[in-house]
C-alpha positions as a printed NumPy array, in Angstrom:
array([[-40.598, -53.034,   2.28 ],
       [-38.283, -54.001,   5.12 ],
       [-34.795, -52.551,   4.95 ],
       [-31.814, -54.857,   5.398],
       [-30.322, -54.563,   8.873],
       [-26.605, -54.109,   8.279],
       [-23.786, -53.538,  10.733],
       [-23.399, -49.984,   9.397],
       [-27.09 , -49.306,  10.055],
       [-26.796, -50.669,  13.598],
       [-23.736, -48.498,  14.227],
       [-25.512, -45.395,  12.907],
       [-28.541, -45.832,  15.168],
       [-26.247, -46.72 ,  18.052],
       [-24.192, -43.549,  17.539],
       [-27.357, -41.436,  17.336],
       [-28.922, -42.889,  20.473],
       [-26.113, -44.179,  22.673],
       [-28.027, -47.447,  23.021],
       [-26.385, -50.863,  23.212],
       [-25.811, -52.953,  20.117],
       [-28.328, -55.655,  21.028],
       [-30.977, -53.058,  21.941],
       [-30.454, -51.342,  18.596],
       [-30.625, -54.609,  16.681],
       [-33.886, -55.574,  18.416],
       [-35.383, -52.155,  17.726],
       [-34.364, -52.248,  14.058],
       [-35.821, -55.726,  13.686],
       [-39.103, -54.56 ,  15.182],
       [-39.005, -51.481,  12.943],
       [-38.227, -53.6  ,   9.854],
       [-34.985, -51.736,   9.303],
       [-36.427, -48.216,   9.548],
       [-33.838, -46.254,  11.603],
       [-36.212, -43.439,  12.605],
       [-38.837, -45.894,  13.797],
       [-36.123, -47.827,  15.638],
       [-35.138, -44.648,  17.465],
       [-38.762, -44.152,  18.489],
       [-38.89 , -47.713,  19.815],
       [-35.683, -47.205,  21.768],
       [-37.019, -43.975,  23.206],
       [-40.304, -45.62 ,  24.163],
       [-38.377, -48.378,  25.926],
       [-36.332, -45.842,  27.857],
       [-33.018, -46.79 ,  26.298],
       [-32.218, -43.321,  24.969],
       [-32.675, -41.883,  28.429],
       [-29.3  , -43.319,  29.397],
       [-27.457, -40.192,  28.325],
       [-29.672, -37.989,  30.492],
       [-29.102, -40.275,  33.488],
       [-25.316, -40.056,  33.299],
       [-25.22 , -36.748,  35.163],
       [-26.912, -38.257,  38.192],
       [-24.893, -39.73 ,  41.031],
       [-24.637, -43.495,  41.265],
       [-23.28 , -44.21 ,  44.745],
       [-25.203, -47.33 ,  45.685],
       [-24.638, -50.776,  44.182],
       [-22.534, -53.842,  44.832],
       [-19.044, -55.26 ,  44.631],
       [-18.658, -58.471,  42.622],
       [-15.441, -60.41 ,  43.24 ],
       [-13.972, -63.794,  42.389],
       [-10.681, -65.658,  42.804],
       [ -9.396, -67.639,  39.802],
       [ -6.227, -69.489,  38.821],
       [ -4.028, -67.926,  36.122],
       [ -0.589, -69.218,  35.112],
       [  0.037, -70.936,  38.43 ],
       [ -1.011, -67.9  ,  40.482],
       [ -4.209, -67.014,  42.275],
       [ -5.822, -63.882,  40.885],
       [ -8.713, -61.909,  42.346],
       [-10.883, -59.63 ,  40.244],
       [-13.244, -57.196,  41.974],
       [-15.626, -54.712,  40.354],
       [-17.824, -52.032,  41.883],
       [-21.103, -51.867,  39.946],
       [-23.092, -48.761,  40.857],
       [-26.725, -47.743,  40.818],
       [-28.507, -44.66 ,  42.13 ],
       [-30.585, -46.469,  44.76 ],
       [-30.093, -49.435,  47.061],
       [-33.542, -50.629,  45.954],
       [-32.091, -51.388,  42.503],
       [-28.836, -52.744,  43.949],
       [-30.597, -55.563,  45.803],
       [-32.647, -56.81 ,  42.832],
       [-31.655, -60.24 ,  41.443],
       [-31.318, -58.818,  37.916],
       [-28.871, -56.13 ,  39.041],
       [-26.814, -58.773,  40.862],
       [-26.92 , -60.885,  37.699],
       [-25.608, -57.966,  35.644],
       [-22.768, -57.576,  38.142],
       [-21.847, -61.248,  37.85 ],
       [-21.937, -61.073,  34.031],
       [-19.637, -58.051,  34.023],
       [-17.227, -59.754,  36.421],
       [-17.134, -62.925,  34.298],
       [-16.499, -60.845,  31.172],
       [-13.582, -59.088,  32.886],
       [-12.078, -62.395,  33.975],
       [-12.435, -63.864,  30.484],
       [-10.221, -61.135,  28.973],
       [ -7.887, -60.916,  32.002],
       [ -8.757, -57.251,  32.343],
       [ -6.265, -54.922,  33.993],
       [ -8.249, -51.662,  33.748],
       [-11.806, -50.328,  33.637],
       [-11.356, -49.708,  29.898],
       [-10.539, -53.401,  29.443],
       [-13.682, -54.296,  31.36 ],
       [-15.922, -51.979,  29.323],
       [-14.62 , -53.45 ,  26.053],
       [-15.026, -57.082,  27.146],
       [-17.6  , -59.175,  25.28 ],
       [-21.004, -59.997,  26.8  ],
       [-24.321, -61.342,  25.531],
       [-25.356, -57.725,  24.817],
       [-22.227, -57.016,  22.779],
       [-19.794, -55.487,  25.255],
       [-19.856, -54.651,  28.947],
       [-20.6  , -51.058,  27.954],
       [-23.672, -52.334,  26.088],
       [-24.705, -54.359,  29.144],
       [-24.431, -51.24 ,  31.31 ],
       [-26.593, -49.332,  28.829],
       [-29.181, -52.125,  28.91 ],
       [-29.149, -52.131,  32.71 ],
       [-29.688, -48.374,  32.786],
       [-32.649, -48.718,  30.431],
       [-34.174, -51.524,  32.497],
       [-33.847, -49.8  ,  35.864],
       [-34.182, -46.232,  34.562],
       [-31.22 , -45.21 ,  36.692],
       [-27.655, -44.156,  36.023],
       [-25.573, -47.326,  36.39 ],
       [-21.817, -47.511,  35.957],
       [-18.625, -49.302,  36.843],
       [-16.826, -47.643,  39.718],
       [-13.656, -49.148,  41.156],
       [-11.872, -52.133,  39.641],
       [ -8.925, -54.118,  40.968],
       [ -6.939, -57.132,  39.894],
       [ -4.565, -58.642,  42.452],
       [ -2.421, -61.749,  42.087],
       [ -0.246, -63.773,  44.437],
       [  0.682, -67.224,  45.69 ],
       [ -2.378, -67.107,  47.924],
       [ -5.406, -64.814,  47.837],
       [ -7.978, -64.378,  50.568],
       [-11.233, -62.534,  49.987],
       [-13.767, -61.207,  52.476],
       [-17.082, -59.794,  51.247],
       [-19.163, -57.743,  53.687],
       [-22.908, -57.141,  53.308],
       [-24.83 , -54.278,  54.912],
       [-27.567, -56.806,  55.642],
       [-28.529, -60.312,  54.562],
       [-30.811, -59.187,  51.736],
       [-28.179, -56.984,  50.074],
       [-25.263, -58.057,  47.863],
       [-21.72 , -57.326,  49.129],
       [-21.004, -53.614,  49.527],
       [-17.403, -53.922,  50.761],
       [-14.756, -56.375,  49.603],
       [-11.307, -56.808,  51.159],
       [ -8.565, -58.73 ,  49.35 ],
       [ -5.12 , -59.771,  50.569],
       [ -2.381, -61.5  ,  48.577],
       [  0.272, -63.389,  50.565],
       [  2.996, -65.96 ,  50.134],
       [  2.232, -69.567,  51.12 ],
       [  3.288, -69.073,  54.758],
       [  1.127, -66.   ,  55.071],
       [ -1.944, -67.938,  53.937],
       [ -2.589, -69.124,  57.51 ],
       [ -3.304, -65.568,  58.713],
       [ -4.666, -64.149,  55.448],
       [ -8.349, -64.407,  56.366],
       [ -7.859, -62.534,  59.633],
       [ -5.965, -59.843,  57.728],
       [ -8.784, -59.588,  55.157],
       [-11.184, -58.951,  58.054],
       [ -8.78 , -56.298,  59.354],
       [ -8.683, -54.588,  55.954],
       [-12.471, -54.548,  55.759],
       [-12.868, -53.074,  59.242],
       [ -9.923, -50.655,  59.414],
       [ -9.636, -49.309,  55.838],
       [ -5.841, -49.061,  55.439],
       [ -4.591, -47.065,  52.463],
       [ -1.099, -48.501,  51.994],
       [  0.586, -51.854,  52.601],
       [  3.813, -50.546,  54.177],
       [  5.184, -47.162,  55.213],
       [  7.492, -47.315,  52.173],
       [  4.406, -47.196,  49.949],
       [  3.196, -43.843,  51.298],
       [  3.842, -41.185,  48.607],
       [  6.438, -38.578,  49.523],
       [  3.971, -35.734,  48.981],
       [  1.681, -37.294,  51.587],
       [  4.558, -37.632,  54.061],
       [  5.544, -34.011,  53.425],
       [  1.975, -32.861,  53.971],
       [  1.527, -34.813,  57.211],
       [  4.891, -33.592,  58.498],
       [  3.974, -30.004,  57.698],
       [  0.573, -30.292,  59.363],
       [  2.045, -31.885,  62.485],
       [  4.757, -29.223,  62.706],
       [  2.317, -26.344,  62.26 ],
       [  0.009, -27.847,  64.863],
       [  2.873, -28.048,  67.349],
       [  3.7  , -24.389,  66.791],
       [  0.038, -23.404,  67.173],
       [ -0.016, -25.299,  70.468],
       [  3.03 , -23.353,  71.63 ],
       [  5.36 , -26.375,  71.897],
       [  9.06 , -25.543,  72.453],
       [ 11.048, -25.666,  69.208],
       [ 13.537, -28.203,  70.563],
       [ 10.886, -30.884,  71.15 ],
       [  8.835, -30.281,  67.992],
       [ 10.783, -32.848,  65.869],
       [ 10.111, -35.564,  68.458],
       [  6.409, -34.719,  68.609],
       [  6.169, -34.64 ,  64.813],
       [  7.765, -38.094,  64.639],
       [  5.217, -39.429,  67.129],
       [  2.327, -37.994,  65.161],
       [  3.678, -39.471,  61.943],
       [  3.853, -42.859,  63.668],
       [  0.194, -42.427,  64.646],
       [ -0.596, -41.618,  61.014],
       [  1.168, -44.816,  59.898],
       [ -0.653, -46.842,  62.551],
       [ -3.968, -45.599,  61.193],
       [ -3.272, -45.69 ,  57.441],
       [ -0.675, -48.425,  56.813],
       [ -1.805, -52.051,  56.99 ],
       [  1.397, -53.541,  58.42 ],
       [  1.572, -50.793,  61.06 ],
       [ -2.021, -51.162,  62.206],
       [ -2.805, -52.7  ,  65.576],
       [ -4.353, -56.124,  65.085],
       [ -8.047, -55.741,  65.955],
       [ -8.157, -59.122,  67.716],
       [ -5.064, -58.408,  69.804],
       [ -4.002, -54.807,  70.277],
       [ -0.628, -55.868,  71.649],
       [  0.59 , -56.825,  68.183],
       [  0.606, -55.249,  64.739],
       [ -0.303, -56.856,  61.429],
       [  3.433, -57.005,  60.689],
       [  3.848, -59.018,  63.921],
       [  1.077, -61.356,  62.781],
       [  2.96 , -62.19 ,  59.596],
       [  6.267, -62.557,  61.453],
       [  4.736, -65.22 ,  63.689],
       [  4.136, -67.459,  60.668],
       [  7.23 , -66.348,  58.733],
       [  4.869, -65.049,  56.092],
       [  4.647, -62.041,  53.814],
       [  1.863, -59.756,  52.642],
       [  2.32 , -59.021,  48.939],
       [ -0.59 , -56.732,  48.071],
       [ -4.076, -55.791,  49.204],
       [ -7.152, -53.912,  48.079],
       [-10.374, -52.683,  49.601],
       [-13.409, -51.637,  47.585],
       [-16.399, -50.037,  49.264],
       [-19.46 , -48.987,  47.297],
       [-19.643, -45.217,  46.824],
       [-16.093, -44.594,  48.051],
       [-14.241, -44.234,  44.764],
       [-12.039, -41.154,  44.233],
       [-14.407, -39.986,  41.506],
       [-17.403, -40.053,  43.835],
       [-15.531, -38.393,  46.677],
       [-14.757, -35.459,  44.391],
       [-18.373, -34.895,  43.383]])
């Protein structure tokens, strides 16, 4: 006799297997409510393997991004959706999963990865969708980086490694209305030059202290006279800013001006930016 499929039963099998809610419900239906048989079905379908896959690196994938209107502002959401191989990343179904996750994040106005994972999808939640994707592709899939940026104007540039692949790098710039006229060129700059901070004021003090210390120690190792070391250190810090700070960077289309100069020419302002590249999250860099 078939056992009634209750929410408590679904939760129990889900807790035992780590499978998504919809996968569990389907398995229980097929098993006529028998939880042990449902677990066997999930295992046969590869769903329970998700836990074993989590230890494997997922550094391929895509970046899904979209600009929407919220409360009179433009808002850009961007999500890195990772797989283990680029073969999986270029499949239409993987791209579809990425779009579904992005839409779910936008629907709840997510501000963190936790918000994204809890957002509702056809599978239950985004976490359930990720579990389903892992079962389908038999790879460790996960959400990597996530950003939400808002401003008067948003420009978005998505770069693909090749035509057949989904975007692997996304650059986003938020500006005021005047800055909109140069925003696309700045998005291209962000994509190509990988700045870390918007202005020199945004560089954390511990980073400044570290760079100052390194520059000073290098000067001493090179045998520079003590009286000129401060001047050399200042020059090397300026080089660090030119490399790492967006507004200090030389404009790639005209090396005679900086990005700050570009905004000055239109009396515009850069408000915020972000750059997401697949496989470049802090978590992955530490592995």
